[in-house]
Phi, psi and omega in degrees: 000141180234170181285129172284135180265006183263165174098139177280143175231156180307148183306323185286350182253348186293338184267356182291146176295138182252138187236131183283329186219126181233356176230151181299115176077012180223128176266164169294156176288167175299141181063016176256131176246151174261116183273323189204149179215155176180166184287146180200171183231126175266110183271073187295320176202178182303323188248007177228091181250121185244126177267144179183210183235137176259139180233135169246117178250181178288354180233334193217161171243123189226142177239124178238131182274152176279164177292152178299324183297315183295320182298318183290322182278313188266325182077175185296335184286342180246020188295338183282353182283340182227140180271148164295141185233358186236115186289132178261316176205165172216147176232116178297139184299329178290345185248005180282119186263319183197161170227129167221156189251149173225152178289137180215109183058232181269003181227217182222154172243152178244125183260116182263130183236133177267180188283357173260002177088003179286142182238147184223096178284133184224158170236129173273131180285326178217157168058045182299328179294314180292326175302309180298316181294322182292323176297316181298317181296318184293319180295316180295328180286327180287327180213098183296346182266007179289146175253126185240125175247122185232127174233109185058234177267011182255124187229132176236136184244133180211151180281132180293110182291335176293316176287326177303325184295343185281348180289337180286149176294141178208157181286165180298321176298316183296319182296317182293318177302313182294322178298316179298318181293326178294319175298321178297317176296321176295321179294330179275355181083012182282334175227156182281170178294323174299320179295316181294316184292325181293317180295319181296317180300320180292317182288335178295339180292336185258354181264126184276000000 
């Protein structure tokens, strides 16, 4: 399987280097692009710290560890010279629930939580601002209906329930009534223009 070059991506992601293979023995899925990669540390526990490479794709957030031999020879100062090749964990973008930062030593760690409550503490070796923005863009590109709340380095992802409700079958009158209510909410500033337009496009399918 190879990377598809079709499909629009967020502007902040289009300049990212694309890679055909990022894990030992595993290719990217069809239509999956790799947007970003970089050295990182998985803080599995106090005494279990794993050095490796973080990958952000159009579908997943992945951490791969480096070989033990390279760790022993090169150490953490040269960790950016070799990519991790053995996957430790992955989080599907559709199942990413939140990212929040905590102080860790002289820096910060970022705790990724999936929709099952599992947590994955990481440290980015460089460019944490770029990482966070690229993750936000990738999640939004993967699911335009996602609602993202960000305060500093703390980010929460949730499905927009207003838009989600339009997936149910409804009569033309019900859809028209819901559209009018959505327009009122938009006029009052209760939902954004993007949310209103997305809802309008969905409801138009049910209006005769």
